[in-house]
N, C-alpha and C positions, 0 to 999 in steps of 0.2 A: 424022201427029203426029209435031210435033218432039223433037228428041232430050231436050227437056228433060222433054217430057209420059212418054216413053219412061221417061226416068230416075226419074222420080217413081212412074209403074206398076209398075216394077221394084221401088223400097224398098218400094213401099208392099204388095207382095206379098211381097216377103221378110220384112217385122214381121209379116205375117199368119200366114207360115208358123212364122216365131219363135215366136210365140203357140200355134199349134198343138204344135209341139212342146214347150213349156214345160208347155201342159194336159194333153200325153201323160208327162209326168214329173214330177207331182205329189210322188213321193217324193224330188225334190231340192229340198233345205229353202233356203232365202233364203241361212241364212249359209253355206252351201257354194258354192252360186252366188257371195256376196262375195270368199269365201276362195280361192275358184279365179280369178274372171274381175274381181273389183271390182264387179260389177254383180248387181241382184238384180232381180225383179218390180217391187217399190217403186220402185226407180231407174227401171224402163221407165216405171211408172205419172207418176210426177215429170216426166221428159223429156216424157210425153205432154201434160199439163198445158203445162208451157213451151212445145210445137211449138203449142197449141192458142193460148195466150193472142198468142204473138208475131205472132198471124194475127189476130187481133181477136176471137177466138169463145172466150167463155168455157166454161171447162172445171173442175167439181168433180175436188177430187182422188179422192174416192170414186167419182165416176164413172170416172174412169181407173182406177181400182186395177179395178173389178168387170169393165172391158175386157179388162184385163190378164190377169185373175186368171178369167175367165169366169163370175165370179158374184160376188156381194157377199165383200170381205175377210173378217168376221166369220166368213161362212159356211166361205171357205176354210178360216183359221185352226181354227175348231171339228174339222173334217173331217181336215186333210192336215197340218196343221203340227204338228211333235215339240220334245219339248227336244233342245238344242244340247248337245252332249257339250261335254265340258270343255275337250276337244283345239280343236275348233272354236271357241270361244269366245275361247281362250289365243291361235290363230294370229288371231284377229280382231283383238282388243285388240293384238298385234302389230305386224300393220299400219299400226292406227289412229296408235301411236304413231310409227310409220317415216313419218309423213305429214308 
């Protein structure tokens, strides 16, 4: 196996582990991820679509979201998304104004 193949396999395994971790932490809201790390589950979904398209693979955004969320986004949102706190919203707005 080439170093490139090994690197790709390791990166794919790390990505799968990240998805497993996010799935186990449904209590962590996307706004919290955005405020702390600058990305969220939706960002991962967009990156997944972009990676597919860069390789000539048709990928629907909702299908990518389902891969990242482990279920249709609407279902995840109904089950797990909570209202953002005023503090979290203010922090996000402040970060966006600094960009």
